[in-house]
OpenMM code with the backbone's topology and positions (N, CA, C; nanometers):
from openmm import Vec3, app, unit

residues = "VAL THR GLU SER PRO ASP ALA ILE GLY PHE ASN GLY GLY ILE SER THR LEU ILE GLU CYS LYS CYS SER ARG ALA ASP PHE PHE GLN ASP SER LYS LYS PHE PHE ARG GLN GLU SER LYS PHE GLY MET GLY ASN ILE ARG TYR TYR MET THR PRO PRO GLN LEU ILE LYS PRO SER GLU LEU PRO THR MET TRP GLY LEU LEU GLU VAL TYR GLU ALA GLN VAL ARG ILE LYS HIS GLU ALA GLU PHE PHE ASP ALA GLU ILE VAL ASN LYS GLN GLY GLU VAL ALA PHE LEU THR SER VAL ILE ARG ARG LEU GLU ILE SER THR ALA VAL PHE VAL VAL ARG HIS ASP GLU THR".split()
positions = [
    Vec3(-0.5732, 0.3880, 3.8941),
    Vec3(-0.5695, 0.4368, 3.7095),
    Vec3(-0.5861, 0.3042, 3.6150),
    Vec3(-0.6557, 0.3009, 3.5583),
    Vec3(-0.6734, 0.2310, 3.3769),
    Vec3(-0.6224, 0.3034, 3.2852),
    Vec3(-0.5620, 0.2789, 3.1989),
    Vec3(-0.5581, 0.2918, 3.0709),
    Vec3(-0.6969, 0.3246, 3.0204),
    Vec3(-0.7432, 0.4096, 2.9499),
    Vec3(-0.8040, 0.3966, 2.8620),
    Vec3(-0.7857, 0.4884, 2.7083),
    Vec3(-0.7658, 0.4156, 2.6274),
    Vec3(-0.7069, 0.4548, 2.4586),
    Vec3(-0.8071, 0.5482, 2.4235),
    Vec3(-0.7658, 0.5894, 2.3158),
    Vec3(-0.8543, 0.7359, 2.2225),
    Vec3(-0.9201, 0.5721, 2.0903),
    Vec3(-0.8045, 0.5180, 2.0646),
    Vec3(-0.8855, 0.3768, 1.9636),
    Vec3(-0.8450, 0.2824, 2.0361),
    Vec3(-0.9103, 0.1373, 2.0186),
    Vec3(-0.8066, 0.0109, 2.0113),
    Vec3(-0.8897, -0.0620, 1.9201),
    Vec3(-0.8203, -0.1722, 1.8921),
    Vec3(-0.9187, -0.2742, 1.7768),
    Vec3(-0.8633, -0.4053, 1.8090),
    Vec3(-0.9171, -0.4634, 1.7272),
    Vec3(-0.8794, -0.6629, 1.7573),
    Vec3(-0.9287, -0.6972, 1.6200),
    Vec3(-0.8137, -0.8084, 1.6026),
    Vec3(-0.8215, -0.8931, 1.4830),
    Vec3(-0.7640, -1.0385, 1.5573),
    Vec3(-0.8780, -1.1219, 1.5611),
    Vec3(-0.8029, -1.2705, 1.6189),
    Vec3(-0.7444, -1.2453, 1.7557),
    Vec3(-0.7797, -1.1639, 1.8057),
    Vec3(-0.6878, -1.1639, 1.9486),
    Vec3(-0.5992, -1.1062, 1.9500),
    Vec3(-0.5792, -1.0295, 1.8607),
    Vec3(-0.4418, -0.9567, 1.8556),
    Vec3(-0.4886, -0.7821, 1.8470),
    Vec3(-0.4489, -0.6819, 1.9753),
    Vec3(-0.5138, -0.5617, 1.9828),
    Vec3(-0.3758, -0.4709, 1.8921),
    Vec3(-0.4557, -0.3666, 1.8838),
    Vec3(-0.3721, -0.2473, 1.8294),
    Vec3(-0.4285, -0.1370, 1.8956),
    Vec3(-0.3544, -0.0580, 1.9691),
    Vec3(-0.3590, 0.0358, 2.0545),
    Vec3(-0.3345, 0.2070, 1.9334),
    Vec3(-0.4138, 0.3250, 1.9520),
    Vec3(-0.3743, 0.4258, 1.9148),
    Vec3(-0.3853, 0.5504, 2.0156),
    Vec3(-0.3266, 0.6065, 2.0454),
    Vec3(-0.3000, 0.7327, 2.0993),
    Vec3(-0.2786, 0.7975, 2.0583),
    Vec3(-0.3925, 0.9589, 2.0669),
    Vec3(-0.4141, 1.0328, 1.9601),
    Vec3(-0.3301, 1.1638, 2.0807),
    Vec3(-0.2151, 1.2580, 1.9972),
    Vec3(-0.1970, 1.3488, 2.0541),
    Vec3(-0.2018, 1.4343, 1.9528),
    Vec3(-0.1941, 1.5633, 1.9946),
    Vec3(-0.1903, 1.7240, 1.9244),
    Vec3(-0.0810, 1.8494, 1.9420),
    Vec3(-0.0617, 1.7809, 2.0627),
    Vec3(0.0709, 1.8875, 2.1463),
    Vec3(0.1630, 1.8185, 2.1637),
    Vec3(0.3163, 1.8372, 2.1551),
    Vec3(0.4281, 1.8016, 2.2554),
    Vec3(0.3859, 1.7900, 2.3873),
    Vec3(0.3025, 1.9137, 2.4433),
    Vec3(0.3671, 1.8623, 2.5541),
    Vec3(0.2273, 1.7404, 2.6388),
    Vec3(0.1227, 1.7364, 2.5492),
    Vec3(0.0163, 1.6186, 2.5463),
    Vec3(0.1224, 1.4915, 2.5339),
    Vec3(0.2270, 1.4406, 2.4417),
    Vec3(0.3117, 1.3863, 2.4387),
    Vec3(0.3519, 1.3384, 2.5215),
    Vec3(0.4281, 1.4347, 2.6000),
    Vec3(0.5351, 1.4041, 2.6444),
    Vec3(0.4817, 1.3925, 2.8408),
    Vec3(0.3438, 1.4539, 2.8417),
    Vec3(0.2875, 1.4127, 2.9823),
    Vec3(0.2268, 1.2697, 2.9636),
    Vec3(0.2172, 1.2402, 2.8778),
    Vec3(0.1674, 1.0913, 2.8013),
    Vec3(0.2632, 1.0049, 2.9114),
    Vec3(0.4105, 0.9897, 2.8282),
    Vec3(0.4694, 0.9326, 2.8960),
    Vec3(0.5140, 0.9082, 3.0290),
    Vec3(0.4485, 1.0100, 3.1164),
    Vec3(0.4583, 1.0069, 3.2669),
    Vec3(0.3709, 0.8404, 3.3190),
    Vec3(0.2743, 0.8183, 3.2427),
    Vec3(0.1753, 0.7509, 3.2752),
    Vec3(0.2330, 0.6306, 3.2980),
    Vec3(0.2243, 0.5543, 3.4143),
    Vec3(0.2913, 0.4567, 3.4701),
    Vec3(0.2535, 0.3042, 3.4013),
    Vec3(0.1555, 0.2987, 3.3244),
    Vec3(0.1339, 0.2110, 3.2062),
    Vec3(0.2222, 0.2249, 3.0597),
    Vec3(0.2819, 0.3623, 3.0955),
    Vec3(0.3676, 0.3972, 3.0092),
    Vec3(0.5154, 0.3647, 2.9970),
    Vec3(0.5366, 0.3711, 3.1428),
    Vec3(0.6738, 0.3262, 3.1821),
    Vec3(0.6889, 0.1598, 3.2011),
    Vec3(0.5589, 0.1692, 3.2429),
    Vec3(0.5687, -0.0537, 3.2447),
    Vec3(0.4877, -0.0714, 3.1280),
    Vec3(0.5484, -0.1698, 3.0058),
    Vec3(0.5299, -0.2201, 2.9006),
    Vec3(0.3628, -0.3265, 2.9715),
    Vec3(0.4259, -0.4088, 3.0283),
    Vec3(0.3264, -0.4823, 3.0840),
    Vec3(0.1884, -0.4424, 3.1328),
    Vec3(0.1734, -0.3147, 3.1866),
    Vec3(0.0299, -0.2667, 3.2108),
    Vec3(-0.0024, -0.1741, 3.0793),
    Vec3(0.0313, -0.1910, 2.9996),
    Vec3(-0.0272, -0.1348, 2.8849),
    Vec3(-0.0989, -0.1989, 2.8108),
    Vec3(-0.2128, -0.1438, 2.7262),
    Vec3(-0.2615, -0.2234, 2.6414),
    Vec3(-0.2288, -0.2499, 2.4644),
    Vec3(-0.2609, -0.3421, 2.4195),
    Vec3(-0.2394, -0.3367, 2.2873),
    Vec3(-0.0921, -0.4177, 2.2516),
    Vec3(-0.1439, -0.5284, 2.1354),
    Vec3(0.0021, -0.5898, 2.1204),
    Vec3(0.0707, -0.5004, 2.0000),
    Vec3(-0.0001, -0.4450, 1.9622),
    Vec3(0.0705, -0.3274, 1.8335),
    Vec3(0.0266, -0.1815, 1.8896),
    Vec3(0.1307, -0.0613, 1.9421),
    Vec3(0.0399, 0.0234, 1.9761),
    Vec3(0.1292, 0.1560, 1.9305),
    Vec3(0.0105, 0.2484, 1.8684),
    Vec3(0.0954, 0.3317, 1.8001),
    Vec3(0.0461, 0.4928, 1.8548),
    Vec3(0.1498, 0.5969, 1.8524),
    Vec3(0.0401, 0.7590, 1.8425),
    Vec3(0.0438, 0.8055, 1.7066),
    Vec3(-0.0408, 0.9025, 1.6886),
    Vec3(-0.1140, 0.9635, 1.5908),
    Vec3(-0.1023, 1.0590, 1.6142),
    Vec3(-0.0412, 1.1940, 1.5164),
    Vec3(-0.0670, 1.2966, 1.5685),
    Vec3(-0.0404, 1.3576, 1.4241),
    Vec3(-0.0604, 1.5302, 1.4310),
    Vec3(-0.0257, 1.6146, 1.3234),
    Vec3(0.0881, 1.5458, 1.2316),
    Vec3(0.1268, 1.6067, 1.1169),
    Vec3(0.2403, 1.5878, 1.0903),
    Vec3(0.3470, 1.6199, 1.1204),
    Vec3(0.5020, 1.5734, 1.1845),
    Vec3(0.5890, 1.6545, 1.2746),
    Vec3(0.5848, 1.6669, 1.3837),
    Vec3(0.4817, 1.6746, 1.4487),
    Vec3(0.4894, 1.6920, 1.5610),
    Vec3(0.5837, 1.6469, 1.6981),
    Vec3(0.5876, 1.5079, 1.6553),
    Vec3(0.7342, 1.4424, 1.7556),
    Vec3(0.8151, 1.3655, 1.6080),
    Vec3(0.9368, 1.3326, 1.6803),
    Vec3(1.0430, 1.2566, 1.6033),
    Vec3(1.0345, 1.1197, 1.6433),
    Vec3(1.0516, 0.9892, 1.5087),
    Vec3(1.0459, 0.9148, 1.5803),
    Vec3(1.1120, 0.8549, 1.6638),
    Vec3(1.2488, 0.9085, 1.6689),
    Vec3(1.4144, 0.9059, 1.7938),
    Vec3(1.3008, 0.9311, 1.9497),
    Vec3(1.2125, 1.0132, 1.9469),
    Vec3(1.1209, 1.0325, 2.0540),
    Vec3(1.0562, 0.9628, 2.0681),
    Vec3(0.9648, 0.8542, 2.0553),
    Vec3(0.8853, 0.7222, 2.0817),
    Vec3(0.9443, 0.6041, 2.1628),
    Vec3(0.8454, 0.5653, 2.2751),
    Vec3(0.9206, 0.4395, 2.3452),
    Vec3(0.9393, 0.3610, 2.2656),
    Vec3(1.0245, 0.2824, 2.3075),
    Vec3(1.0910, 0.1167, 2.2539),
    Vec3(0.9510, 0.0392, 2.2021),
    Vec3(0.9570, -0.0101, 2.1210),
    Vec3(0.8497, -0.0563, 2.0283),
    Vec3(0.6946, 0.0116, 1.9732),
    Vec3(0.7204, 0.1646, 2.0027),
    Vec3(0.5802, 0.2090, 1.9536),
    Vec3(0.5905, 0.2734, 1.7754),
    Vec3(0.4791, 0.3087, 1.7328),
    Vec3(0.4917, 0.3090, 1.6045),
    Vec3(0.4403, 0.4725, 1.5836),
    Vec3(0.4573, 0.5301, 1.4506),
    Vec3(0.4190, 0.6729, 1.4790),
    Vec3(0.2843, 0.6850, 1.3004),
    Vec3(0.2270, 0.7386, 1.3521),
    Vec3(0.1035, 0.7669, 1.2437),
    Vec3(0.1311, 0.8674, 1.2255),
    Vec3(0.0846, 0.9970, 1.1408),
    Vec3(0.0819, 1.0966, 1.1047),
    Vec3(-0.0316, 1.0924, 0.9977),
    Vec3(-0.1235, 1.2331, 1.0184),
    Vec3(-0.2282, 1.2612, 0.9782),
    Vec3(-0.2488, 1.3597, 0.8828),
    Vec3(-0.2309, 1.3449, 0.7492),
    Vec3(-0.2346, 1.4723, 0.6671),
    Vec3(-0.3744, 1.4303, 0.5942),
    Vec3(-0.4577, 1.5423, 0.5991),
    Vec3(-0.5731, 1.6048, 0.5421),
    Vec3(-0.6678, 1.5232, 0.5224),
    Vec3(-0.6821, 1.4039, 0.4901),
    Vec3(-0.7668, 1.3238, 0.4257),
    Vec3(-0.6760, 1.1549, 0.4463),
    Vec3(-0.5943, 1.1140, 0.4871),
    Vec3(-0.4775, 1.0355, 0.4685),
    Vec3(-0.4038, 1.0330, 0.5863),
    Vec3(-0.4034, 0.8972, 0.5914),
    Vec3(-0.2604, 0.9093, 0.7383),
    Vec3(-0.1764, 0.7890, 0.6798),
    Vec3(-0.0775, 0.8164, 0.7289),
    Vec3(0.1015, 0.7532, 0.6796),
    Vec3(0.1201, 0.7366, 0.8050),
    Vec3(0.1792, 0.6062, 0.8111),
    Vec3(0.2892, 0.5333, 0.8829),
    Vec3(0.4166, 0.5793, 0.8402),
    Vec3(0.4670, 0.6913, 0.9681),
    Vec3(0.5601, 0.7467, 0.9800),
    Vec3(0.6532, 0.6572, 1.0094),
    Vec3(0.6484, 0.5901, 1.1032),
    Vec3(0.7327, 0.4547, 1.1876),
    Vec3(0.6808, 0.3454, 1.2113),
    Vec3(0.6713, 0.2162, 1.1658),
    Vec3(0.6169, 0.0737, 1.2022),
    Vec3(0.6165, 0.0403, 1.3674),
    Vec3(0.5314, -0.0043, 1.3985),
    Vec3(0.5346, -0.0244, 1.5379),
    Vec3(0.5900, -0.2024, 1.5369),
    Vec3(0.6688, -0.2292, 1.6066),
    Vec3(0.6781, -0.3405, 1.7015),
    Vec3(0.5677, -0.4190, 1.7384),
    Vec3(0.5923, -0.5684, 1.7583),
    Vec3(0.4952, -0.6299, 1.8082),
    Vec3(0.4981, -0.6986, 1.9600),
    Vec3(0.3947, -0.6339, 2.0654),
    Vec3(0.4339, -0.6939, 2.2316),
    Vec3(0.3643, -0.8143, 2.2680),
    Vec3(0.4414, -0.9099, 2.2600),
    Vec3(0.4186, -1.0294, 2.3139),
    Vec3(0.3039, -1.0326, 2.3910),
    Vec3(0.2073, -1.1383, 2.4330),
    Vec3(0.0838, -1.1478, 2.4612),
    Vec3(0.1350, -1.1423, 2.6553),
    Vec3(0.2375, -1.1834, 2.6714),
    Vec3(0.2807, -1.1459, 2.7752),
    Vec3(0.2925, -1.0143, 2.8691),
    Vec3(0.3229, -0.9515, 2.7801),
    Vec3(0.3669, -0.8510, 2.8283),
    Vec3(0.2769, -0.7394, 2.7501),
    Vec3(0.1427, -0.7852, 2.7456),
    Vec3(0.0082, -0.6941, 2.7214),
    Vec3(-0.0950, -0.7122, 2.8484),
    Vec3(-0.1564, -0.6151, 2.8909),
    Vec3(-0.2419, -0.5918, 2.9781),
    Vec3(-0.3789, -0.6092, 2.9206),
    Vec3(-0.3963, -0.7943, 2.8883),
    Vec3(-0.4974, -0.8288, 2.8363),
    Vec3(-0.6203, -0.8027, 2.9210),
    Vec3(-0.6031, -0.8258, 3.0524),
    Vec3(-0.7354, -0.7983, 3.1762),
    Vec3(-0.7744, -0.6841, 3.1704),
    Vec3(-0.6976, -0.6073, 3.1390),
    Vec3(-0.7284, -0.4494, 3.1138),
    Vec3(-0.8034, -0.3800, 3.0188),
    Vec3(-0.7494, -0.4788, 2.8808),
    Vec3(-0.8260, -0.5006, 2.7444),
    Vec3(-0.9593, -0.4979, 2.7459),
    Vec3(-1.0120, -0.6240, 2.8360),
    Vec3(-1.1332, -0.6737, 2.8827),
    Vec3(-1.2120, -0.6165, 2.9650),
    Vec3(-1.1490, -0.5486, 3.0753),
    Vec3(-1.2523, -0.4857, 3.1488),
    Vec3(-1.2460, -0.3166, 3.0582),
    Vec3(-1.1628, -0.2922, 2.9945),
    Vec3(-1.1981, -0.1423, 2.9314),
    Vec3(-1.3391, -0.1665, 2.8104),
    Vec3(-1.3586, -0.3074, 2.7389),
    Vec3(-1.4278, -0.3564, 2.6946),
    Vec3(-1.5807, -0.3474, 2.7327),
    Vec3(-1.5511, -0.4191, 2.8454),
    Vec3(-1.6745, -0.4410, 2.9185),
    Vec3(-1.7461, -0.3167, 2.9677),
    Vec3(-1.6660, -0.2515, 3.0003),
    Vec3(-1.6833, -0.0812, 3.0744),
    Vec3(-1.7748, 0.0082, 2.9143),
    Vec3(-1.7380, 0.0001, 2.8583),
    Vec3(-1.7651, 0.0533, 2.7220),
    Vec3(-1.8850, -0.0162, 2.7107),
    Vec3(-1.9356, -0.1248, 2.6637),
    Vec3(-2.0132, -0.2164, 2.6637),
    Vec3(-2.1685, -0.1438, 2.7789),
    Vec3(-2.1126, -0.1474, 2.8929),
    Vec3(-2.2239, -0.1395, 3.0005),
    Vec3(-2.2602, 0.0179, 2.9545),
    Vec3(-2.1246, 0.0977, 2.9028),
    Vec3(-2.2095, 0.2549, 2.9272),
    Vec3(-2.2717, 0.2643, 2.7805),
    Vec3(-2.2756, 0.1985, 2.6827),
    Vec3(-2.3492, 0.2013, 2.5615),
    Vec3(-2.4647, 0.1285, 2.6155),
    Vec3(-2.5210, 0.0232, 2.7308),
    Vec3(-2.6030, -0.0097, 2.7602),
    Vec3(-2.6386, -0.1253, 2.6688),
    Vec3(-2.5547, -0.1922, 2.6386),
    Vec3(-2.5698, -0.3263, 2.5188),
    Vec3(-2.6343, -0.4708, 2.6028),
    Vec3(-2.6984, -0.4965, 2.5850),
    Vec3(-2.7327, -0.6395, 2.6886),
    Vec3(-2.6504, -0.7664, 2.6034),
    Vec3(-2.6704, -0.7476, 2.5173),
    Vec3(-2.6092, -0.8927, 2.4014),
    Vec3(-2.4627, -0.8666, 2.3019),
    Vec3(-2.4156, -0.9755, 2.3357),
    Vec3(-2.2756, -0.9431, 2.2858),
    Vec3(-2.2882, -0.9403, 2.0992),
    Vec3(-2.2295, -0.9095, 2.0627),
    Vec3(-2.2267, -0.8885, 1.9212),
    Vec3(-2.0798, -0.9670, 1.8391),
    Vec3(-2.0791, -1.0182, 1.7512),
    Vec3(-1.9643, -1.0752, 1.7333),
    Vec3(-1.9740, -1.0450, 1.5893),
    Vec3(-1.8573, -1.0005, 1.4911),
    Vec3(-1.8413, -0.9845, 1.3368),
    Vec3(-1.7112, -1.0726, 1.2943),
    Vec3(-1.8123, -1.1319, 1.2052),
    Vec3(-1.7036, -1.2586, 1.1286),
    Vec3(-1.6870, -1.2043, 1.0107),
    Vec3(-1.5419, -1.1797, 0.9795),
    Vec3(-1.5027, -1.1644, 0.8258),
    Vec3(-1.4994, -1.3313, 0.7313),
    Vec3(-1.5308, -1.3184, 0.6367),
    Vec3(-1.5615, -1.3751, 0.5608),
    Vec3(-1.4235, -1.3706, 0.4260),
    Vec3(-1.3321, -1.4278, 0.4305),
    Vec3(-1.2233, -1.3914, 0.3329),
    Vec3(-1.3089, -1.4521, 0.1755),
    Vec3(-1.2698, -1.4082, 0.0444),
    Vec3(-1.2941, -1.4150, -0.0396),
    Vec3(-1.2984, -1.5267, -0.1224),
    Vec3(-1.2829, -1.6057, -0.1914),
    Vec3(-1.2578, -1.7412, -0.2341),
    Vec3(-1.2345, -1.7342, -0.3827),
] * unit.nanometer
topology = app.Topology()
chain = topology.addChain("A")
for resn in residues:
    res = topology.addResidue(resn, chain)
    for name in ("N", "CA", "C"):
        topology.addAtom(name, app.Element.getBySymbol(name[0]), res)
């Protein structure tokens, strides 16, 4: 079973994964997945859980994970994530996941978005 993240984004080859949890039971069930127990099988150079306010404590987070809390129309960083180096991130899984998404969307051509910094 491969990971299927709730949200994943990319910036220059750096990936950020967000797992959304609405209950403590769901959060603790997630921790039993093999790719949570072995970081090298998980996706995301930067990894966050996103929850309602005060659902989980920063002390309950896996090592190096961050915590985002959702307040009405605002997301706050409750605990900053640390960076997972490329050798302990499942980059092959990220590519497989993105390929699967593209296939399901029936996109036949690649789309590249390039950011141009203002001068």
